[in-house]
N, C-alpha and C positions, 0 to 999 in steps of 0.2 A: 369084414366085408372087403372084397377086392376093389381097388380104386381104378376106374377106367379114365382114359385121357382123350381129350380132343386137342390136337395141336393146331393152333390157328395162326398160320404165318400171315401177318397182314401189315399193310402200310397205308392205311386209310389216311394218315396224316403226312404221307410223303409219296412221291412218285417213283422213288428209286426201287428197282427190282432187288429182291433178296432181303429186304427189311423183314424182320420177323418178330411177332409176338405170339405167344402160345396160350391157348385157352382150352379148358375142359368143357364139354357140353354133353347133355343127355336130353333127348326129346321123345315124345310119344307120337307114333304114326297112327292117326285116327282111322285110316283105311285098312291097314294091315293089323291093327290092334297089337302093336309091337313097340317096345321101347328100343331106341337106337342110340348108339354111340357114334359120333362123327369125328373124322379127322379132316380139318379144312386147311388147305395150303393157299394162303392169300399172298400173291406176289406183288400185285399193284391193282389199280382200279380197272384194269383191263383183263387181268388173268387171275382166276380164282378157281380152285378145284376142291372137291370134298369127297372123302371116302367114308362110308358108313358101314357098321356091322351091327347085327341084331344082338341084343343082350340075352336072348334065349340060348345063346351058345352055338347056334347054327353056323357052320363053317362057310359062310357066303358073305359077299359084300357088294355094294353098288358104289359107283363113282360118277360124279357129274361136275361140269364146269358151272361157274356162277358169274353173273354180272352184278354190278353195284349201281344203284340209282338213289337220288335224293328227291324227296317230294315234300310239299307243304300243303296242309289242308286245315282251314279254320284255326290257324295259329299253332298247329301241331306239326313238328318236323318229323319226317320219316326217312330212315336209311334202310333200304331194302336190298337184300341179297336174293336175286332171282335165278332159278336154275336155267341152264342152257343145255338141254339134253343132246346127246349124240344122235346123228341121223339113224332113224329106225327105232329109237327108244323114247320117242316123244310122248307115248301114251302112259309111261310110268309116272307114278305120283311122287315127284320129288318135293321136298319141303322148301318153303320160302322162309327166310328169317328177316325180322323187322325190328328195328330199334326206334323208339319214339321219345321226343323230348320237346320242351318249350324253352324259350330264352331264359325263363326264371329258374328252370331246373336242368340246365344244359349238362351239369355234371352227372346226371342220371343216365346219359346215353351210353355208358359203358356197362349198364346193368344187364340182367338176363334178357335175351331177345324174346319176341313173340314168334310163334310158329304157325304157319297156315299152308294149305296145299293147293288152293285154287284161287288164282288172282282174279278170276272173272266172277266168282261167287260172292256177291256182296253180303250174303246172309251167313257166310262161314265165320265162325268165331275164331279170333286169334287166341291161341293158348300159349301161355308162357312156357318156355323150355324148362325142364326140370332142374337143370344145372348148367351154369356157365361161369367159368372163372379162369383167370390167367395163371400160368405156371411157367417157371424157368426151365431151361435146358438142364440145369444142374439137378433138378428134381426128377428127371426122367431116367429110364434105364432101358435095356434091350427088351425086357418083358413088356413094357408099355408099348414100345414102338412095334414089336412083333404082333400086337393085337391087330394092326392095320396093314402092315407090309410084310411080305415074305422076305426072308434073308437074301434071296436072289435078286430082289428089286433094288434099283439104284437109290431110291429114296430112303430105303432102310439103311443103306451104307452112309448116305449123306447125313442123316439125322444122328445115327449112333456115333459117327466120328465127331460130329459137333458136340454131342453130349460128353464124350470122353475128353475132348480138348478143354471144354469149360471146367470140368471137374478136376483135371490135372493142373490147371493154372490158377485155381481159386485162391485169392489172398485172404489173409485174416480180415474180418470186417473192421472198418474204421469206426472209432468212437464218435458219436454225434457231437457237433460243436455246441458249446454253451453260449456262443455269440448271439447277441440280440440283433435282429435285422436292422434296428434303428441306429445301431452304433456305427461310428466311423472308425476305420482302421482297427477292427477288433483283433484281439490276440489270435494269431494263426492257430488253427487246429493241428496238433501234431499228427504226422503221418506214420502209421505203424510200419515196421519192417515187413516186406513181403514174405509170404510163407515159403518154405524150401521148395515147394512144387512149382512156384511161379518162375517162368524163364528168366535167366539173368539177362539184363540189358545194359546199354551204355548210358544210363540215365542217372548215374550216381551223383553228378554235380549239377543237377537241374532243379530249379525252383519254378513252380507255376504261381504267378501273381494274378489272382482272379479279382477283378473289379466289376461290381454290378451296381448300376445306378437305376433306381426304380421309383416312379412316382406313385407309390402305393396308396397315398391318401387323396389322390385326385378324385373329385366327385363323379366324373363321367366315365373314367376308364380304370379306376383303382382296382376293381375286382380282377380285371384281365391282367393288369400289371402285377398284382400279387401272385397270380398264377404263373406268370413268366418267372418271377423270382423263385417261387416254390419249385419249379421245374429245373431251372438252370443251376441254382446254388448247389444242391446236392449232387447234381450230375458231374460238374467239373471237379468237385471234391472227390467223387468216385473215380474219375479218370486218373487223377493224381495218385490216389491210393492204389489203383490197379497197376500203375507204372512204377510205384515205389519211389516217387520223387517228393520233394518238400512242397508244401502247399501253403500259400499265404492268401488270406481272404479279406476283401474289403467290400462291405455292403453299405451302400448309401441309399437309404430309403426312409419312409415314414417322416418323422420330424427332423431328421438330419439331412433331408433332401434339399440341398442348396448348392450354389456355385462355389462358395468359399470352401465347403467341405470337400467337394469334388476336386478342386484344384490342389488343396492340401494333400489329398490322397495321392493324386497323380504325381505331384512333384516329389512326394516322399518315397516313391518306388525306386529302389536301388537294384537294378537288374544286372546280373552277370551275363557274360557273352553267350552262355549256353542256356539261358532262362527262357521262359515262356510268359508272355503278357496277354491276358484275355480281358477285354473291356466290352461289357454289354450294357446297352441302355434300353429301357422300356418306359415310354412316356409320350409326351406331346413334342412335336417338332414343327418347324415353320421355316419360311424363307421370306426375306424382304423383296419388294418388287424389283429392286436393282441388283439382286444377288446373281452372280454368274456361276458360282460353284454348283456342281451337280448334286452335292450333298447338303442336307439341311442344317439348321441350327437346333439344338436341344433346348427346350424350355424348362428351366430348373427352379420352378416355384409353384405354389398353389394360389390361384385366384389373385394374381398380381398383374398389373400392366407390365408389358415387356420393357425392360431397360437393360443397360449394359451390365448390370449386376446379377441378372438372372437368366442368361443364356450363354451357350458355348457352341461354336461350330464343330460339326463332326470331323471335318478335315483338320481343324486346329488340334483336336484331341489326338487324332491319328498321328499327325506330325510330331506332337510332343512325345508320344509313346515310342514311335519309331526311332527317334533320336536317342533313346536309352540303349539302343544297340543290343537288345535281346535277340536270341536266335530266331524266335517266332513271335510275331505280334498279330493279334486278331482284334479288330474293332468292328462290332456289329451293333447297329442301332435300329430298333423297331419303333418307328415314329413317322408322323406325317412329313411330307416334303412340299406341302401346299403353302399358298401365300398366307401371310400373317392374318390371323383372325379365324381361319378354319381350324377344326380340331379333329383329332384322331377319331375314327368311327368304330363303334362297337355294333356288331351285327349278330344274328342268331347263328350259332355254330353248327357244324355238321361233321360227323366222324367220330370214331371210337378213340378213346384215350388209353394209352398203355401206361402202366406204372413203370418206374425204373426197373431195369433188370440187368443181369450180368451175363447175357448171352453173347459175350464178346470174345474175340481172339486178341490176346495181348500183343502179338506180333503186328497186327493191323493197327492197334492203338499206338504202338511205338512208331509205326510208319507215319502217322499223322502228327504226333506230338514230339517225337524224339529225333527222327531222322530228317524231318522236314525243316526248312529254314526259309525265312522271308516274311511276308506280311499279307494280311487279308483285310479288306475294308468293304463293308456292305451296309446299305440302308434299305428300308422296306419299300420305298416308292420313288419314282422319278419326280423331277421338278414339276410342281403343280398338282400332285396327287395326294390323296389321303392314304394313310396306312390302316388297313382294316384289322380288327381283332374281334374276338368273342370271349365268352367267359372261360374258355379253355386257353386263352393267351393270344399274343400277337401272332399273326399268320407266319411271318418270316422267322421269328425266334423259335417257335415250336417246330416248324419244319426243319430248321437248321439243326436242332437237337435230335430230331428223329432221323435225319439223314446222316448224322454222325453215328448213331446207333446202327443204321443200315450199313455204313461203310465198314464198321468193325465187327459185323456179325460173324459168328462162328460158322454159319452155313453159307455165307456169301463166297462166291468164287472170284469176285472182283477185287482189283488192287485199289485200296482206298486213296483218295486224293482230295485236297481242299477244293480244287477246281470242280470236281464232280459233285461234291457236297453242296457247294454254292449254286451250281447249275441246276441240280435237282430241286433244291429249295426254291429257287427262282421259278422253275416250271410249276411247282406246286402252287405257289402264290398266284401265279398268272392264271392257272386253271381254276383255282378255287374262287377267284374274284371275277371270272368272266361273265357270270350271270347275275351277280349280286351287287354290282358296283356301279356307281354313276350318279349318286345323289348330288343335287346342287350343281349340275353341269360338269361334275368331276368325272372325266371319261376314263374307262377302264379298258382292259384289265390292269390290275396293279402291276407295275414293272419294277422289279428290284434293281437297284444300282449297285454294282459290285466291281471290285478290282482285286485280282488274285495274283500275287507275285511270289510264287513259291518255287524254290529250287528242289 
């Protein structure tokens, strides 16, 4: 049986245009008694279009723009894609798509959506779409794309060129690491030699030193922190693999999560002048009443009173790593910046989650990690504020990762830059917390503090 595709370009988790995730979908139109295949192009939360064809084989299609809204009713969260018809076509029955979840099953919000056709009809039953699944550009070809776009259309050319680029640069898959997340300074995972089809770059003498500190056993936010770790760890390993550079990984989490292990790890990094250092932190943060630094302190213990042996200043870590004189240093912390005693807040999440994908352009990846030099420092909230998270992870860290994917997208026409990535991630955090933020007098929206010094 022939497999039909819906390509769903979306950036629910970031505001940057041209981010893309692709999905296949099939739904039933209760009015026309017809099964449809849809091709949705989701650029950001303000621009979304969908093109659909009937599975009966009739050579017709319809196209409509969509808006995205979030609602909550009796403890159930809704993300709804609502049709916005062109003038003169308002009477057509365009489908609505809805995802539902609660805080306890937030991971289900990427499941198959519900479909309905009349938002004003309370008696209409929402029916689950017949099929909905993500797919990579590398798994597409001209036959799939040609089902929705004629060869003379610009979108046909954009997508097919992106497919060809991805397939021609695809490296050999990297073997998974045997490292335990609770280990400190695990043995680095060897990086395989790039395949012959991968473009040659100037990265032959580059090592990426990846350090992630994660409070995965914290009783209040451990689930969210574990998600951050699960997202970031394979992603940076993937970046190094795609670039064909050496990769050294240091994960400090679980039972190894403490200041002594962190300092031993940081002091043990021997960086060459062309290397990359990435430091990520997910956990609790705080500041003392007399602190003047815009950046917080990281709390590095479980259920202990704060003392000199269980916290580190973000700026102190940044300064320590910058002094190692690597070509590129990135320090990003997703934690509160509120006064001592307040804790990072977990809220009910909203938005679809994409799995990792390889829809990247290696040249754009090189632009970020190989030809860029300097430093990046960012933390999730300004002085006095909480940092919000949900079961899908911390708002800053997840948006940061999604904006990197957006920047290196094979279909993007933008030139990638760390400044744009951090600006877009900051905008996302600000917008996502504008309505949901402010408990205990903590005023929102959440404001990311950042410094980007890149040549």
